[in-house]
C-alpha positions as CSV (number, residue, x, y, z in Angstrom):
1,M,-30.2,-24.4,25.4
2,I,-29.3,-22.7,22.1
3,A,-26.4,-24.5,20.2
4,L,-23.4,-22.9,18.6
5,S,-24.8,-24.0,15.1
6,D,-27.8,-21.8,15.6
7,Y,-25.8,-18.6,16.4
8,L,-23.6,-19.5,13.1
9,I,-26.8,-20.0,11.0
10,L,-28.4,-16.6,12.2
11,S,-24.9,-15.0,11.5
12,A,-24.7,-16.5,8.1
13,I,-28.3,-15.3,7.1
14,V,-27.6,-11.8,8.5
15,F,-24.4,-11.7,6.5
16,C,-26.0,-12.9,3.4
17,I,-28.7,-10.3,3.7
18,G,-26.1,-7.5,4.0
19,L,-24.0,-8.9,1.1
20,A,-27.2,-9.1,-1.1
21,G,-28.1,-5.6,-0.3
22,I,-24.7,-4.3,-1.2
23,F,-24.9,-6.0,-4.6
24,I,-28.6,-5.0,-5.3
25,N,-28.6,-1.4,-4.1
26,R,-25.5,0.5,-5.3
27,T,-27.2,3.9,-5.8
28,N,-28.2,4.8,-2.1
29,I,-25.2,5.4,0.1
30,I,-27.4,5.0,3.2
31,M,-28.7,1.7,2.2
32,L,-25.1,0.7,1.5
33,L,-23.9,1.8,4.9
34,M,-26.7,-0.1,6.6
35,C,-25.9,-3.1,4.6
36,V,-22.2,-2.9,5.9
37,E,-23.5,-2.7,9.4
38,L,-25.4,-5.8,8.9
39,I,-22.1,-7.5,7.8
40,L,-20.4,-6.1,10.9
41,A,-23.2,-7.3,13.1
42,A,-22.8,-10.7,11.8
43,V,-19.2,-10.8,12.3
44,N,-19.7,-9.6,16.0
45,T,-22.3,-12.5,16.5
46,N,-19.7,-14.8,15.3
47,F,-17.1,-13.5,17.8
48,I,-19.5,-13.5,20.7
49,A,-20.7,-17.0,20.0
50,F,-17.3,-18.6,19.5
51,S,-16.1,-16.8,22.7
52,Y,-19.0,-17.9,24.8
53,Y,-18.7,-21.5,23.7
54,S,-14.9,-21.7,24.2
55,S,-15.2,-20.0,27.6
56,D,-12.8,-17.2,26.6
57,V,-13.4,-13.5,27.0
58,A,-11.1,-12.5,24.1
59,G,-13.9,-12.6,21.4
60,Q,-16.3,-10.6,23.5
61,I,-13.7,-8.0,24.2
62,L,-12.8,-7.9,20.5
63,S,-16.4,-7.6,19.5
64,L,-16.9,-4.5,21.8
65,I,-13.6,-3.0,20.3
66,H,-14.8,-3.8,16.7
67,I,-18.0,-1.8,17.3
């Protein structure tokens, strides 16, 4: 079974890649928007992981609304 910490580590890696992409590439607007999408995907992963491990549906619903 995959632990909560595995999801959080994956989410932190995706978030850092998106954040680094924003700071490295400021000239291309399409790349900038793709990096923002990576950051939002990392946040949604956190919502879903915490919701699943706390047996509450609110985080999953919030991630669907957030998209």
